[in-house]
Phi, psi and omega in degrees: 000136180287144176287135179255142178241127181288137178216181177221156176226154174247123182233155179287160184302320181300319179292316178298317178300318179296314179300314180299323177294320177296323177295317178299326180273007178066023174286318177235152179278333184199172175297318179301316180300316181298313182294315179298318178301313181296321178295316179299320178298319179293323179297326180286335185284138178264126181261000000 
């Protein structure tokens, strides 16, 4: 299992509201899960 390091991010209210809605719909388990998922998707993308 990879070691996790705690950090923080500042996001606008609209983004937090969207993430919270996705959590309510069971798309993500938590805010951390949503952010980590999006970062992993960006890492896979070739620019």
